[in-house]
C-alpha positions as CSV (number, residue, x, y, z in Angstrom):
1,M,-71.8,-13.3,-33.2
2,P,-69.0,-12.5,-30.7
3,Q,-69.6,-14.0,-27.3
4,H,-68.5,-10.8,-25.5
5,Y,-71.2,-8.9,-27.4
6,L,-73.9,-11.5,-26.5
7,L,-72.9,-11.3,-22.8
8,G,-74.6,-8.0,-22.8
9,F,-77.9,-9.7,-23.3
10,A,-77.2,-12.6,-20.9
11,D,-77.8,-13.3,-17.2
12,E,-74.2,-14.5,-16.4
13,V,-73.8,-17.2,-19.1
14,E,-77.3,-17.7,-20.3
15,L,-79.7,-15.7,-22.4
16,W,-83.0,-16.0,-24.2
17,G,-83.1,-17.2,-27.8
18,H,-86.0,-17.2,-30.2
19,D,-86.6,-19.6,-33.1
20,V,-88.4,-17.4,-35.7
21,E,-89.5,-20.3,-37.8
22,A,-90.9,-22.4,-34.9
23,G,-92.1,-19.4,-33.0
24,Q,-90.6,-20.6,-29.7
25,S,-88.4,-19.0,-27.1
26,F,-85.9,-20.8,-25.0
27,R,-83.0,-20.4,-22.6
28,T,-79.6,-21.1,-24.0
29,Q,-75.9,-20.5,-23.3
30,V,-73.9,-17.7,-24.9
31,K,-71.2,-20.0,-26.2
32,S,-73.8,-22.0,-28.2
33,S,-75.8,-19.1,-29.5
34,A,-75.6,-17.3,-32.9
35,N,-72.7,-19.3,-34.3
36,E,-72.1,-21.6,-37.2
37,T,-69.2,-24.1,-37.4
38,D,-66.6,-24.2,-40.2
39,M,-67.3,-20.7,-41.4
40,Y,-63.7,-19.6,-40.8
41,T,-60.3,-21.1,-40.7
42,E,-58.4,-21.2,-37.4
43,E,-56.0,-18.5,-38.7
44,F,-58.9,-16.3,-39.8
45,E,-60.7,-16.8,-36.5
46,S,-57.6,-15.8,-34.7
47,N,-57.3,-12.6,-36.8
48,L,-60.8,-11.6,-36.0
49,A,-60.3,-12.2,-32.3
50,N,-57.1,-10.3,-32.1
51,V,-57.5,-7.5,-34.6
52,V,-61.3,-6.8,-34.4
53,E,-62.9,-8.3,-31.3
54,G,-60.1,-7.8,-28.8
55,P,-59.8,-4.0,-29.1
56,A,-63.6,-3.6,-29.3
57,Q,-64.1,-5.5,-26.0
58,V,-62.4,-2.7,-24.1
59,V,-64.6,-0.1,-25.7
60,I,-67.8,-2.2,-25.1
61,D,-66.9,-2.5,-21.5
62,R,-66.5,1.3,-21.2
63,A,-69.9,1.7,-22.8
64,R,-71.4,-0.8,-20.4
65,K,-70.0,1.2,-17.5
66,R,-71.5,4.4,-19.0
67,L,-68.1,5.9,-19.5
68,K,-67.6,8.5,-22.2
69,L,-66.2,7.1,-25.4
70,R,-63.2,8.8,-26.9
71,D,-62.9,9.4,-30.7
72,E,-60.5,6.4,-31.0
73,D,-63.0,4.3,-29.2
74,R,-65.7,5.2,-31.7
75,V,-63.5,4.2,-34.6
76,V,-62.8,0.9,-33.0
77,L,-66.5,0.3,-32.2
78,A,-67.6,1.3,-35.7
79,G,-65.1,-1.2,-37.2
80,Y,-66.5,-3.9,-34.9
81,I,-70.1,-3.2,-35.9
82,V,-69.1,-3.3,-39.6
83,A,-67.3,-6.6,-39.0
84,M,-70.4,-8.1,-37.4
85,W,-72.5,-7.0,-40.3
86,K,-70.1,-8.6,-42.8
87,R,-69.2,-11.8,-40.9
88,V,-72.6,-13.5,-40.8
89,P,-73.9,-15.9,-43.5
90,A,-75.9,-13.1,-45.1
91,G,-72.6,-11.2,-45.5
92,R,-71.0,-14.1,-47.3
93,K,-74.1,-14.3,-49.5
94,R,-73.9,-10.6,-50.3
95,V,-70.3,-11.0,-51.4
96,A,-71.0,-14.1,-53.5
97,G,-73.8,-12.3,-55.2
98,H,-71.5,-9.6,-56.6
99,I,-68.9,-12.1,-57.9
100,P,-70.5,-13.2,-61.3
101,Q,-70.8,-9.6,-62.7
102,L,-67.4,-8.6,-61.3
103,A,-65.8,-11.7,-62.7
104,K,-67.2,-10.9,-66.1
105,T,-65.8,-7.4,-66.0
106,I,-62.3,-8.5,-64.8
107,K,-62.1,-11.2,-67.3
108,M,-62.8,-8.7,-70.1
109,Q,-60.1,-6.4,-68.7
110,V,-57.5,-9.2,-68.4
111,V,-58.2,-10.5,-71.9
112,Q,-57.9,-7.0,-73.3
113,Q,-54.5,-6.7,-71.7
114,L,-53.3,-10.0,-73.0
115,D,-54.6,-9.2,-76.5
116,A,-52.6,-5.9,-76.4
117,L,-49.5,-7.7,-75.2
118,A,-49.8,-10.2,-78.1
119,A,-50.3,-7.4,-80.6
120,S,-47.3,-5.4,-79.4
121,E,-45.0,-8.4,-78.9
122,P,-45.9,-11.2,-81.4
123,D,-43.4,-13.6,-79.8
124,L,-45.6,-13.7,-76.7
125,A,-48.8,-14.5,-78.6
126,A,-48.7,-18.2,-77.7
127,M,-48.2,-17.4,-74.0
128,A,-51.0,-14.9,-74.1
129,R,-53.4,-17.5,-75.5
130,K,-52.4,-19.9,-72.8
131,R,-52.9,-17.3,-70.1
132,K,-56.4,-16.4,-71.5
133,E,-57.4,-20.1,-71.2
134,E,-56.1,-20.2,-67.6
135,V,-58.0,-17.0,-66.8
136,H,-61.2,-18.3,-68.3
137,R,-60.9,-21.5,-66.3
138,T,-60.1,-19.7,-63.0
139,I,-62.8,-17.1,-63.3
140,S,-65.4,-19.5,-64.5
141,A,-64.8,-21.7,-61.5
142,D,-65.0,-18.8,-59.1
143,K,-68.2,-17.6,-60.7
144,E,-69.9,-21.0,-60.3
145,N,-68.6,-21.6,-56.8
146,P,-67.4,-18.4,-55.2
147,P,-64.6,-19.2,-52.7
148,D,-64.8,-17.8,-49.1
149,Y,-61.4,-16.2,-49.8
150,F,-63.1,-13.1,-51.2
151,W,-65.6,-12.8,-48.4
152,H,-62.9,-13.3,-45.8
153,H,-60.8,-10.5,-47.5
154,T,-63.6,-8.0,-46.9
155,L,-63.3,-8.7,-43.1
156,K,-59.6,-8.1,-42.8
157,S,-58.5,-5.1,-41.0
158,G,-57.5,-3.2,-44.1
159,A,-60.9,-3.6,-45.7
160,I,-62.9,-2.5,-42.7
161,P,-61.6,1.1,-42.7
162,R,-62.6,1.4,-46.4
163,T,-66.1,0.2,-45.6
164,L,-66.2,2.8,-42.8
165,Q,-65.3,5.5,-45.2
166,E,-68.2,4.5,-47.4
167,L,-70.5,4.4,-44.4
168,Y,-69.5,7.9,-43.4
169,Q,-70.5,9.2,-46.9
170,W,-74.1,8.5,-46.2
171,T,-76.3,11.0,-44.5
172,G,-78.3,8.7,-42.3
173,T,-78.2,5.2,-40.9
174,S,-81.3,3.6,-42.4
175,S,-81.3,0.0,-43.4
176,S,-81.8,0.9,-47.0
177,A,-78.6,3.0,-46.9
178,L,-76.7,0.1,-45.4
179,A,-78.0,-2.3,-48.0
180,R,-76.6,-0.1,-50.8
181,I,-73.0,-0.3,-49.5
182,S,-71.3,-2.7,-51.7
183,P,-68.0,-4.7,-51.1
184,L,-67.3,-4.5,-54.9
185,A,-64.2,-2.5,-54.5
186,T,-62.7,-4.8,-52.0
187,I,-63.6,-7.9,-54.0
188,R,-62.1,-6.3,-57.1
189,R,-58.8,-5.9,-55.2
190,S,-59.0,-9.6,-54.2
191,F,-59.7,-10.7,-57.8
192,L,-56.9,-8.6,-59.3
193,S,-54.4,-9.8,-56.6
194,Q,-55.2,-13.5,-57.3
195,W,-55.4,-13.3,-61.1
196,A,-52.3,-11.1,-61.4
197,S,-50.3,-14.2,-60.4
198,V,-52.0,-16.1,-63.3
199,R,-50.7,-13.4,-65.7
200,A,-47.3,-13.1,-64.2
201,S,-46.5,-16.9,-63.8
202,P,-43.9,-18.2,-66.3
203,S,-45.1,-20.1,-69.3
């Protein structure tokens, strides 16, 4: 969780934590709370800090001072909340859970395209077979061990507004509604982007 957000629950630099499994509460520092190492690359961490967290810190400070939020502030804050919902281990698990079925669908689509290419241009049949083998290997590997690339993509600035649009379509803010919001469309774009290069690469 972002440290600036956690400071709202802290007494200067410390706050209370609670171990749910052990049933024990304890004092801890903000910088060592609610974080996990090696979840992001340095480049991605920098993107989150500059594109998502930085703009939201100004809005959070306005809210803490009981200042009225402008419409643009609400958009920034909503994007920040969506990012927090996505960036945790449970968010990574949600994305990974969608990948096997999505991979199956995309593999079928790509194979159909390659078959159509081979049928219309027989001279490219050998290349099409080779590409199908490459697609099968790539998709099978990602199904078995989903890379963080797809999860990270759902957190990038371009993906967050699309999630916000999905959120705004719901009439209510219940946890059940939030659970139904799927990153499938974003992952699909990631898959198609990655595997388009497989189809387009020279034989």
